[in-house]
C-alpha positions in Angstrom: 0.0 0.0 0.0 1.4 3.4 -1.0 0.2 6.9 -0.6 1.3 10.5 -0.2 0.5 10.1 3.5 0.3 7.1 5.8 -2.7 4.9 4.9 -5.3 4.1 7.6 -8.6 2.3 8.0 -12.0 3.5 9.3 -12.8 0.7 11.8 -16.4 0.3 13.1 -15.9 -3.0 14.8 -18.1 -4.7 12.2 -17.2 -7.6 9.9 -16.6 -5.5 6.7 -14.2 -2.9 8.2 -12.4 -5.6 10.2 -11.9 -7.7 7.0 -10.5 -4.7 5.2 -8.2 -4.0 8.1 -6.9 -7.6 7.9 -6.2 -7.3 4.2 -4.5 -4.0 4.6 -2.4 -5.2 7.5 -1.2 -8.2 5.5 0.1 -5.9 2.7 1.4 -3.0 4.9 5.0 -2.4 5.7 4.1 -0.9 9.0 1.2 -1.0 11.5 -2.0 0.3 10.0 -3.6 3.3 11.8 -7.3 2.6 12.6 -9.9 5.3 13.4 -13.0 4.5 15.3 -15.8 6.7 16.8 -16.9 5.9 20.3 -19.9 7.3 22.1 -20.0 8.6 25.7 -23.2 9.3 27.5 -22.6 12.1 30.1 -26.0 11.3 31.8 -24.7 7.9 32.8 -27.0 6.2 30.3 -26.3 3.0 28.5 -24.3 3.5 25.2 -23.2 -0.1 25.0 -25.7 -0.7 22.1 -24.1 2.0 20.0 -20.5 1.8 21.1 -18.4 -0.8 19.3 -15.0 0.5 20.4 -14.1 -2.6 22.4 -14.7 -4.8 19.3 -12.7 -2.3 17.1 -9.8 -2.3 19.5 -9.8 -6.1 19.6 -9.7 -6.2 15.8 -6.9 -3.7 15.7 -4.9 -5.5 18.4 -5.3 -8.8 16.5 -3.4 -7.5 13.5 -1.0 -5.2 15.4 -2.7 -2.0 14.1 -2.4 1.3 15.9 -6.0 2.1 17.1 -7.2 5.7 17.5 -10.6 6.3 19.1 -12.5 9.5 18.9 -14.9 9.7 21.9 -18.1 11.8 21.2 -21.0 12.9 23.3 -24.5 14.0 22.3 -23.3 17.6 22.7 -20.5 17.0 20.2 -22.9 15.7 17.7 -25.4 18.5 18.2 -22.8 21.3 18.1 -21.4 20.1 14.8 -24.6 19.1 13.1 -24.9 22.3 10.9 -21.3 22.1 9.8 -21.6 18.4 8.8 -24.8 19.1 6.8 -23.2 22.0 5.1 -20.1 20.0 4.2 -21.8 16.8 3.2 -24.5 18.5 1.2 -26.8 15.5 1.8 -29.8 14.9 4.0 -28.8 13.9 7.5 -31.3 11.3 8.8 -29.3 10.7 12.0 -26.0 11.7 13.7 -23.9 9.1 11.7 -22.9 11.8 9.2 -21.9 14.2 12.0 -19.8 11.5 13.6 -18.1 10.7 10.3 -17.5 14.5 9.8 -15.8 14.8 13.2 -13.8 11.6 12.6 -12.6 13.1 9.3 -11.4 16.2 11.2 -9.5 14.0 13.6 -7.9 12.0 10.8 -6.8 15.3 9.2 -5.3 16.4 12.5 -3.3 13.2 12.5 -2.4 13.5 8.8 -3.3 10.1 7.7 -5.4 9.1 4.7 -7.9 6.3 5.8 -9.2 3.7 3.4 -13.0 3.7 3.8 -14.3 0.2 4.7 -17.3 0.4 2.5 -16.8 1.0 -1.2 -20.3 2.4 -1.7 -19.6 5.2 0.8 -16.5 6.4 -1.0 -18.1 9.4 -2.7 -19.9 10.7 0.3 -17.0 10.0 2.6 -14.6 11.8 0.3 -16.9 14.8 0.2 -17.1 15.0 4.0 -13.4 14.5 4.4 -12.5 17.1 1.8 -14.7 19.7 3.4 -13.4 18.9 6.9 -9.8 19.3 5.6 -10.6 22.8 4.3 -11.6 23.9 7.8 
């Protein structure tokens, strides 16, 4: 794998992104950086149904990847909703796009270029990432 910047992987903890990480790790000459969104609930509620960071960390550990987790709260999602909509130029049915937008900013901060785990999301992901990088 070659790129102008280190190549990373968006890792949700699901089967698709974990499989992509496995393939990337096999062909990489250094540990692959993974990027995952985790959710915190400041009210003490149960986010376990939405937070897959433990699974993502286990997948990253299995292949020797360098895991990065961006923890978000409801407030983070609400505060960045308008920017995410403006940058993505698509209808936001839930906070998934906002989380992806914030993760794109974090990746840019770390200067890595992640490989999106789902090919069908490439166009939307690249639009969000490009807009986040301009900020």
